[in-house]
C-alpha positions in Angstrom: 79.5 66.7 100.0 79.1 65.8 103.8 76.0 66.5 105.6 77.8 68.9 107.9 79.1 70.9 104.8 75.6 71.1 103.5 74.4 72.3 106.9 77.1 74.9 107.0 76.5 76.1 103.5 72.6 76.5 104.3 73.2 78.5 107.5 75.6 80.8 105.6 73.0 81.3 102.9 70.2 81.9 105.4 72.4 84.6 107.3 73.3 86.1 103.9 69.8 86.6 102.8 68.6 87.6 106.3 71.3 90.4 106.0 70.2 91.4 102.6 66.6 91.5 103.5 67.1 93.6 106.7 69.9 95.8 105.1 72.4 94.5 107.7 76.2 93.5 107.3 76.8 89.8 107.4 78.5 90.4 110.6 75.7 92.3 112.3 73.2 89.9 110.9 75.1 86.7 112.3 75.6 88.4 115.8 71.8 89.1 116.0 70.9 85.7 114.8 73.3 83.9 117.0 72.6 86.0 120.1 68.8 85.4 119.9 68.9 81.6 119.0 68.2 81.5 115.2 71.5 80.0 114.4 70.9 77.1 116.9 67.2 76.8 115.6 68.7 76.3 112.1 71.2 73.7 113.2 68.7 71.8 115.3 65.9 72.0 112.7 68.0 71.7 109.5 66.0 68.5 108.6 62.9 70.3 108.1 64.0 74.0 107.5 66.1 73.2 104.5 62.9 71.7 102.7 61.0 75.0 103.1 61.6 78.1 100.9 64.2 80.5 101.9 61.6 83.1 102.5 59.8 80.9 105.1 63.2 80.1 106.8 64.0 83.8 107.1 60.5 84.3 108.6 61.1 81.5 111.1 64.5 82.8 112.0 62.9 86.4 112.8 60.2 84.7 114.9 62.7 82.7 117.0 64.8 85.9 117.6 61.7 87.9 118.5 60.5 85.1 121.1 63.9 85.3 122.6 63.9 89.1 123.1 65.5 90.2 119.7 64.2 93.3 118.1 65.1 94.2 114.7 65.0 98.0 114.3 65.9 99.6 111.0 66.7 103.5 110.9 68.7 105.8 108.7 71.8 107.2 110.0 73.2 110.7 109.2 74.6 109.6 106.0 71.3 108.3 104.8 72.2 104.6 105.0 70.1 102.0 106.7 71.2 100.4 109.9 69.6 97.9 112.1 69.7 95.7 115.3 
């Protein structure tokens, strides 16, 4: 497997876990992470980030987003499901 493919797989796994952890759809999670710089951060720092635990990477992603103005807000809609961003 090429390094590029490994990096793509890692980013997809991080987005998926971020979505699960914060009760977001994959689409909403990706949009949030992309808009507030976490996707670029993961790509630029792949060499270090992929050696950390997934939980540490998720924490780093949220910190980057918050530093760039992103706020993750979870709330319940009228149907009782959790939404965020």
